[in-house]
N, C-alpha and C positions, 0 to 999 in steps of 0.2 A: 480798531485791533484785528477785526477779522480780513480788512484788507490788507495790513501789514503781515499777518500769518499767511495770506495766499502768495503775499510778495516773496516771503522767506520761503515758502516751498517752490515757487516759479525758479527761484534763484539756485535752490538747492538742486533742481533739476537741469538746468543749466550746468551748473558745475559737473555734474556729475556724467553728462554729455560730454562734456570737455575732456576729461580724462580717460577718453577710449583710444588714446594712441600708445597705449600698451600693447607689447607684441603680443599676437595670439588672439587679438579681440577683434580682428576684421580690419576695414580700412582705417587708415592714420588719420587722424586730424593734424593739419598744418601745424606748425608750431607757433607761428606768428597769432593765427585766429586763436590758439588755446589761452597763448598771454596776454591778449587783449583783452579776451571775455572775463579772464581772473581781474585784470586791471580795473575792468568796468565795474565787475561787481564787487570788488573791496571797495572801491572808491564810493558807490553809491549806498554800501551798507547791506546790501541782499544776498552775501553769499552766507552759506551756512556750513557750520562744522558738521561733518559726516559722523562723528561720535554720538553728539549730544544733540544734535539737528538745532542748535542756537544759532544766532547770528554772530558772526566774525567781527566784533568793532574795534575802532581803531585803537584802543587802550588795552586791549587783551595781548598777552603773550602768544605768540603762535609759534608754529613749526610745519616747514614746508618739506613734503618728500621730493628726494632727488631723484626718483625714477617718473611718478605720475604727477610730481608737481601740485598734488590737492594741498590744502592749507589747513591746518586743525588748530584747536586750542592745545597749548603746550600742556595743561593741566589733565586735558580729554586724553591726549596721546601717550599720557604716563601711565592713567589707569587702564588705558587698553593695553599696552606693552604686558602689564603687569597680570592681565587676565588670562585664565588657561585656555579661552578661545583662541586667543593671538599667538599661542606658541607654534614654531613649525613642527616641532614633535613633542607629544604630551611625555613620552619617556626620558626624553633629552631635553631638559628645560634650556642648558647651555648653547642649543643650538641657534637661538634669538628668537624673536618674533616677526610677524608679518603685518605690513601696512596694510589697513582696512579697506582701501581703495582698490591698488593694486595686486595686493599680496606679496609683494617684494621682500624677502626677508632683511632683517637686519640684525647687528650684534649689539649695538650701543642705543640705549634709550635717553631719548634727548630730555636733556634737564637745562638746557641754557638758550634762553630767547636771543635769536639772533636774527641780522636782515637778511633778504634772499639771497645776497652774493656770500654771506657768510663772514665779512671784514668787521661788522659792526656788532658788540654785544649790548642788548636792551637799547635799540633805536627811540629816540623820543617820539613821543604821539605826533600825530600831524596837527599842526595850527588850524584854527578857523580860517577858511579862504586859501588855505595852502594847497596848490596844485599837485604837489609830488604823492605818490603811490602811498599808502598806508604801509606800515612794517619796513619801509626802505629807508636805507642811508641817504641817498640822494649822489651819491656818487657812481663813478664808471663801475660797471657790472664787473668785467675783467675775467670772466669765468671762460675755460677754454671751450672752442667752437668744435672740437675732435668729437663727432658721433658715436666713435668707437675707438677701443685701446689700439686698433691696428691702422687707424687713419693717420695721414701724415700731415694733416693741417694743425699748425703749431700758432694760430691768430686767437687774439682775444676778443669776447665781447665788447662792442663801444657803447654799448646802449648804458642808460641809467639805470640804477637797481631796481630789477623788475621781477612779479613773480611770474611761475611758469617757464618752460624752456625758453633759452635763447635761440635767434633767428638764426637759419644758416650763413656759413661764413660767405661774406660777400667779396672777399679779396680775389684779383684774378690773377694764375699762374701760367707757366708753361708746362705742357704736359707732353710726351712722346706716345705715339700710338704703339701698338703690344711687339710690333718687330724693333721698333728706336727709329727708324728711317724717315718719318714726318714727325713735325713737334706742330702742336696746338696753343693757343691762348683759350684757358677755358676757367671757370668760377671753382675755387678752391672746394666749394661743398659738393660738385659733382662726382666725386669720387675720384679712385684710381682707372676706372676702366673708361677706355676710350674708343671712338669707332675705329675699325679697320681701315690701313690706309689702300687696300685693295693688291699690294704687291705680293710677290713670294716669300714665305716665311724667311727660308733659309739657313734656320737654325739648326746643330747638329744633333743626330739623332742618338739614342742611347748605345745603338751599336757601335759607335764613334767612326764608321765607315761611309752613312749616306747621310744627306740632309734634308730635312722639311721641306716638301713641296706644297704646301697647301698654303691658300692666302693669309695674311697677317691676321694671326689669332691671338687671343688671351689664353693663358694657362699651359699645361702640359701637351707637347708635340706627340705625344704615343710612342708606341714601338713602330719599329720600323718593319715593313712590309714587303720589302723585295726578296725574291727566291734567288738560292745560293746552290751550288752543287757543294757539298760536303763529302770527303773522303774518309775511309776509316784509317784506324792506326798502322794496319797492316800493307794498305793501299790496293788490295784484293776487290773491294767493294765500294759504293757511292750512294748517295741517294739526294733528293731534291727536298732542300727546308728552306722556312721562312728566316729571313735575316734574323729578326726579332728573337727567334726561339733558341739561336746558336749559343746563346750566353751573352754576357757582360762584353764590354769593349777590352780590347787587348786578350781573350782566351783565344786559343786554336780552334780551327774550324775543323776538328775531326772527331772522328765518334768511333765507338768499339763496336764492331761486328760479333757474330756467332761464330766465326769461324776460329779455328785453332791457328794462333799464332806462327808456328814453322818457321821461324827465323833460328838460325844457326847461334847456337850457345858460346861463350869464352873458350869452351874447353875443344872446340873444332871437332867433338866427336858427336855429340847428341842435339837434337832440335828442341827448341821451346814447345812445350804442351801445353801452356795455358791458352786461355781466350784472348782474342785481340786485344792488346792492351797499348798505352804509350811506350815508348822506346826510354830507355834500354831493358834488355830482359834480363831476369835473375841469373845467377851465376848457376852453375851445372850442379844438380843437387847431389850427382854420384861423385863428386871429386872426393879424394881422400880427407881432405880437410874438414868435409861436410860430414862424412860417415863415421861415425865413432863408435856404432853398436848396431846388432845384427838388425834385421826388417822390423822385428817385432819390438825392439829397444828394449828388452829386458835382459840381455848380455852383452857387455861392449867385446869390443874386436880384438881386445889384448888378451882377453880370456879363450877367444876362439883362434886366434892365428898365434904361430909363434913369431917373433922377431925377424925370421929369415923370410917368413912367409907374409910380410905386410904389404896391403893394398898401395901401389905407387900411381895407378893411373884410374880415372873414371871407367875405362874400360874394363877393371878387373872385379870378378865377382863379388858379390856381399855374401859372407858365410853366413849360414842359418845356424839356431842353435835348437835344442830337442824340446822347447816348451811350446805350449799353444801361441797362436798371434796374439789373441785376446784382446785386438783393436774394437772399437766400437763402430758396429752396424749402421748403415746409414738408417735401417728402418727401426733403430731405437727410440725411446721416449723415456720420458723422465721415471715415470711409473713402470714400465717394462723395459729395461736396458738389453741388448741383445750385442754380444760379443763372437768374434770368431772362433770357430772351434777348431779351424784347420792347425796344422804346424806352422811354426815360423816361416813365412815364406815372403818372396818378394812381389810386387805389383798387387794389383788390386783382389782384395778378400773375394771367396766365394760367394754365391748367393745363400740367403739366410733361408733355413729350411723351417725356422719356428712360424707360429702365428701369432698375430698381435690384434689387441682389441680397438675396434674402430669405432670411434664415437659418430654419430649422425651430427648434419649442420646445427640442428636445434638443442643438441645435447641432452636430450632425453632418452635417446635410443642409441642401443651399441651392440655390435656384432663383432664375432673373433673372425680374421681373414688371415690366410695365408701372406707371409711377408712377399711371397714370389710375385703375388698377383696383386700387391698395393698399387704399381702403376696405373694399371688397367681400371681399377674400381673405380677412381674418381670420387666424387661427394656421395657419401653413403647416406641415403634418404629411409628415414624409419615411417612406421604406419601409424602412429599416434596423431591423432588430430590436435591442433592447436588449443581450441575452447577457450580462447581468453575474449574479453568482452574487445568491441571495435570500438573505433573513435566515436560513434553513435550514441553510445551506451545502452542498446537495444538488441544488437544483434552479437552473435559469438563467431569468432573465426574457424571455422571447419577445415581449414588446410591441413593438410597431412606434412609432418615435419617442417613447419612454418618458420620462417626466418625473417618475418616482416616485424620491425620495431614498433611502427607506428599503428598498425592495422588500420588502414584507413578504410571505411565502410563505403563499396561501391554501389548499393542498392539506392533503389528509388526511395524517398521518404514518405509520401503517399499518404500524411497526414490531413485531415480536414482543415482547410484555413479559416480564418475567422468571418471570411464571408460567407460560410456556410455551402458554399455552392462547389467550388473547385478544390483539386487536392495539390498538396505541395508537390512539385515534381523536381524539387531539389536534391543533391544527394544527400543520404541519411545523414542527419545532424541532430547535435545537442541542442537543448532548449527549445525556446517558440520559433515556429516557422515565420518566415518574413511575410508581410503583407501581400495580398492578392493584387496582382500588378494589371489584374484585367479591369477596365475602365469603360463605362457606359455613356454614350454621347446624345443620349435622348434624355429631355426633361422627365423629371420625377415629380409626381403631383398627389395631393391627398384625395380622397374617393370625389370630394366634390369640387376639386380644382381649383380651389382658393389659394390655398399654399404649394408654389413651386419650387423645386430645386433646379438649377441650372447646370448643364454639363458643363466639364467632365465631370463624372461621379465614380469615387471607388465602388468596385464591385462589394454586394453586400450593403449597400446604403440603403436604409430604411425609408420609408416615405416620411415625408414632414408631419409633423404634428400640427393639427388644425384644431382651434377653440371654439369655431363655431358649431351651431346646433345642427345634429346630423340630419341630412336631407334626403335620406331613402323613406321608401314606402314600407310602412308598417302595418302588421295585422289588425291593430285596433285604432279607436279614434283619438286617443287619448293624447296630451300633450308630451312632446318627446322633451328629456331632460338630459341626455347624454349628448356629448358633443361629437364630431366627426370622428369617425375611425376607420382603420385600413381591414378590420375583420370581417369575414364574410357576413357572419350573422350577427346581428344588433343583440345588445344585452336584454334581457327579460325587461317586462313592462312590470313595475310594481307597484301600480296605483293598486289601491284596494276598492274592491267591487264587492256586490251581493250576486250569489249564483246559486241555482238549485242544484240539489246535490243529484248525482248519478241514476238514483232510484227514484227522483221525485218525490221523497218524502216530506223534505223540509227546506227552506233558505237558508243557507249559509252566509255570514257576514264576515267582512273584513279580509277578504280571500283575494290574494294578489292575483293582477289581471291576467299573468302568463300562466297561470295553474289551470289547467282544462277539465280535468278529473277531481272531481269533489264528491269524498265520500261523507256521510253523516254518521257512519259508525253501527246504525241498527241492521237487522236482520232486514234482508230483502223482500220477504212475505210476498211475492207474486205466485199465482197459480202454476206449477209444475204441468205438463201435457197430460200427465196419467189423470187428474182433475181430482185427485185426493189429497196432495200435499201440497204444500208452499216452498219455496226456496230458502234454504236457510244459512245462504252465503251472506256476508257483509254487504251492504250498500255497494251494489257494481255496476257497470257498465255493458252493455250487450245482452246477449241471451243467456239464461240461468243454466242451462244444459248444454253439455258439450254437443259441438256440431258432430262428431264421430259417433258418439252414444247419445240418442235422444230419449232413451229409456230410463224412467225415473228409478235411481238406485239407493233411495230411502227404503226403512223396513215397514212391511206391512203392519197397520195398528189395528187391524180386525181380531175381535176376540176369538178364541179358539173353541172348539165344540166340546171338548173333553176335559178342559180347565179353564181356570179364569184368566190364564195368561193372554198375551196377544200372540200374533202369529209370528211376528220377527222376520220372516223371509223379505229377500228383495220384492219391491214392488211388482205385484204381478196382476195388472188390470185386465179384465176379461176373463179370469180363470179362477177356478174356486183354491184355497188355500190347501197346500200339499197335507195330506196325512201323514206326519211323521211325527218320532217322540219329540215332546216339547222340551227345548233346551234350558228353561228358566230355571234357577236354583231356587230352592226351598229348603225352609230350617224344619230339622226333626228333632223333637226334644221327647225324652222320657217322662212319666207319669211326675217324676219328682222332682224335673227339671235339672239334673247334675249332666245329662249328655245331652248334647247338642251336636247336629251335623249337618253339614249344606250337602244335598243331594240333588239330582238333576229329577226335574218333575218326571220326565218321560211319559205324560198321559197322550195317548192314541187308542184308535180304532184295535179291538182283540185281534192279536195275531198277525198284526200288519208290523213291518219294518222293527221286530224284535230281535234279530241280529244288529242292528244298528245300535239300538239301547244296551244290549248285553256288552259291546265293544267299548261304549261310554264307562259300565260298570267295571268291564276289567281294568280299563285305565285306573280308573280309581281305587281299585282293590291292589294293582300292582304297585300303587305309590306308598300305600299302607305297608305291603311288604317291604318294601325298600327301606323302609323307616325301622322295621322288624330287625332286619340284617345288621343295620348300623348299631343295634345295642339298645335301641328306644323299644320301652315296652307299649304295645299297642292293643287294643280290642277290636279282634274281627269283628264281634258283634256289631260296631257302629258302620260297617260298611257293608255287611249283610242285610240283606233284606228280607231274610227267612223270618226275622220277628214282627216285619210286616204284613199285615193281611192286607186284601184288598179293599176294604171298608175303612181303614183306620191309617191316619197321618201321622203316627206317632212311634216311638222306639220303646221298646219292651226294657224294663230295668234289670240290672246285672245284679250279680252279687256284691259287686262293689257298693252298689246303691243300698242294697239291703243290710250291708255291714255299717252305712252312715248312718241308715235309719235306726240300727242297733244302738251305737254308739250314741246317737241323739237322747234316745231314750235313757240308756244307763247315766249320761251326764246329767238329765234332768232328775235323776232319782238321786245321784251322789250330790249332787250340788255343785257341779263345777261349772264355772261362769264362763270359761274362754275354751274350751275344748279343741282338740285337733281331730276334727271329724274325717276329714280325706286324706286316705294313706298316700294318694298321688298327689299332695300338695305341693310337696318337692320334687319337681321332675328333673331327670337327667340334663346334665347340658347340651345343649346343642352345639358341637364344634363344627366349622365350616368344613365342607366336604374336601377343598382344595388340601384343610390342615391334616384331615385323614389320610389322604390318598398320599401326602407327602412322608407323613410320618411311617405309614405303611413301607414306603420305599427305603427310608432312611430312620430304622428306629435307634439306631444308637447315638445320632445326632439330636434325634428328636428328645429322648431321655436326657440327654446331658443339657439340654436347653431349659426343659422344664424343672429340673431338679435345681439348677440354677435361679430359676424363678420361684421356686418354691423356697430356697433358702433367703432371699432377697424379702419375700412377703412374711416370713417367719421372724424375720429380724426385726422388722418394722411392726411386726404387731406385738413381739416382747419388748419394743423400746420403752423409756421412762419418762420420753417427751411429752410435748402436747400434741394432742390427735390431731390437730388440722396443719402441721407442721408437714410439708414436702420432702419426700427422701427420693433419692435417686441411686440407680445402678447402672453403670457402663458395662455394656457387653464387648467382646472382643471382636477386632473386623470379621467380618464373616460373607460368605457368599450371598446373591439375592435370595435365592429360595430359602435359605437359612435366615434372613432379615425377616422374609414373609411369615415363617412360622412365628417368631418371636413376636411379630405385630399381631396375627392372629391368635395366640394364646394368652396376650396379657390382659384383653378384658375381662377375660375367665377370672383372672386373680386381683381384679379390680384396679389395673394399672394402665398408665397412659404411656404410649410409646412414640419414640420418634428418631429418624434417621440423622447423620451430621457428617458432614467431611464426604469428601469423592472419592472415588475408587482409585487406589485397592485398601483405603484406610476408612472407608464407609463402616459405620456400626450404629449399634442400635443402643438408645439409652431410655432407660422404663423408669417411670415416676408413679408415687402414689404417696398416700395419707395413712395414717393409722386408724383412722374413723372409716376409710374405704377398703383398706384391703380386706382379701377374703380368699378362702379356698374352696373351688368347684367341689359340689356332691361327688361328683367322679372325674377322676385325673385323666389324662388323656391317654396314658400309658395303661391304667386299669381298663379303659375301655378299649383298648387293644387286645388286652390280654383275654377279656370278655368274648370278645369276637372270636380268639384263636381257640378257646376253651367252648365255645357254644358246638354240642354234636349235633342235635335234632334242628331240622330245616323244616319250614313250613311247607306242608304239601299244597300245591297248588290246586285251586277250586275249578273242579271241572265244568265244560261250558254244558248249557241246559240242552236237554232232548225234545222233539216235539211231542214224542210219545206219551209222556207225563213223567211224574217227578220219581227219584229214586234217591236212597240216604248218598248223602256227599254230593247231589248234582244241583244244578239250579233246575227249578221246574218251571218258573215263568219269570217275567220280570220284575215282579214283586216279591218272591219267594225265593230264599236262599238258604240252604241248612249248610251246616258245620259237616267238614269230613268225620268219619269214624275215628281216625286217628288224632288224638289229642294234641294240640300244640302244646309245646313246653312252655309253660306260667310261672313265674317268679312267685314264690306264696306271699299271700298279703299277710302285711304286719294287723295285727291285733292290739292295739294300743291300752285296750280295758282288759286284758287277760288276766292280770294281777289282781285286779279290783274283782273279777268274778269268781276267783277261787277264793 
């Protein structure tokens, strides 16, 4: 079965090759050769149908294409003709179907089994041992041997009914040369064209006066090329012309010159004023029979002349009327018609004194020109650039008043070709550039030289691919696993190795060979040049300190002389620690533990660097004053060090502490289990500084936004639904700074905020739940009102003097007294006043 299938494929291949005689498929195969191959394959049973790829047997009904002569099963070709892929046009199925081999269109779908010559229907199968061709009728073929409809061959094929094309006509006939003077005996199939006899053609040319002087040839003799002298109609000029350009046979060899005719008219009084023209001249236009009205044509002569004054000769004057001429002037157009304004007159009209709109040659520009200057203006050119896309699709035409219809780009393309080396030097064009026409005539090898590409090689050809192991020198001794390559560097070696880390702390396992710097991730730990510190960097390579700055930059850890803190200054080997106030923070508390304050230690020798310490203290005091100006209540006693003595490290309790202690005592006496002891337990809300600044600048907008937010929170708190149900409110689209105010204000009301959409429709949506909604203790607008209504401002603290302390001044680093002017303080609320009364 395998050998049989191979035979079928070989037969199908041979039959496919034998069908290449179709026009447009290259060199044609001899008809006798194709017919013999078909006969051999059909007889041996190796021919296959191109549609079903099955063998064509003797008992199968077949159909043969009249164009390519391929043989198909009759049922297969019927199915093929009904398939959409075979239609000549899917939109017009009535145009027919195409042969699967030669694509020749056909209108009729074959349904009848006939022999090759078409004379016998349903030919009988070939008997065993019979030598006839399968599917043949066994009679003479009788098909016409004419190769095309224009052929003069009328002979019939004398072979027995056979597949494939008929052989060329073998009959010998008498044929003449192109000029007809000599006759030859040739094969009928040779065609109509015969070799030239070499004699002069002698056929009459189209001009009808001369004969062809070429040697015997086929086809048309062409136009006459003889030179003739041609005279004009008036006989005053002449010219030399080619005989073939004077006209067809029988036409007069004259032309019209640009001179006035000047021949005498039939009246004998006037001369012809027309341009040179064929005779005869027209009659005199001034004859009485031809002139029936005034020159303008508006009034008949019978109204202007009495019967006694009628014109009798062409010399008699033509009377004029009192109307204007009104004739259309030569400068007129359909859009702007101009008429002669002069009175009725004879002869040509005077020059027009009006102006006319003249368009440029491209039609986009126009200008108004005096009609008297139209003849000298020529073509008007506007200043508008064309700006149309050129043929390349990349550049635009910048010609002024362009008249070009194609706009062919004349620039050089300049794109990089596929080779990646050269640029396209062709005229700028659409689509892809052609391939690079540079070629190399040297051998191209891989890096090891085992694979070779021989010239000529197109420009940009890459070196051949080599599958051998890379033969280059490598930095390690491991086995090479990558193949030969053309890159300059080899791929990194990936063999897993054991390497010591850069700081030599430990060995690291499973490290690829190409990784040179391996870090263990631990601190370096090497001694620095100062001798007191160790390197804190992670495991690294090279020196621990910068080559430009060898000094250690770590903080000094030496304990200070006047406190328990360390020095903290930059490492200063070889010198004592500087005697400056200690910058470490300490926590100071009062006796009851309510007040806590972080302050700088400031310990140093007495009288040294006091100004620096007081500068730090003033900075802390300034921060408290800014909080006071923002509306927050603060206690200046916390930053004042007047309550600190030099031998104490605690704060003095203030009146709030005393009030809390009194409240605690009363609560114990009255049996209150959970009293609110601290009146400052509910602090004022701390609005962001950006929100406060924006609200001060735009108070009306801030008030509107806060009121809208209050209304939403109030509705949520009064709602009857479940407490964990989220509710939302959408603000109108607003500017960026207004949206920022909503975002910063929403958390103080227990709301979440998000921005949606893009500008200019970007807006803010706030959402909250009943269990989260709240009101701040002091609204934003009330805080601003409180700022505006505040009259008294805190008096700044004076800097200390060296002579001693005085009221309202700081006398030392640890003593600060309040100024005599008391600060305005809010009254302290006593929640147990009613109980006391």
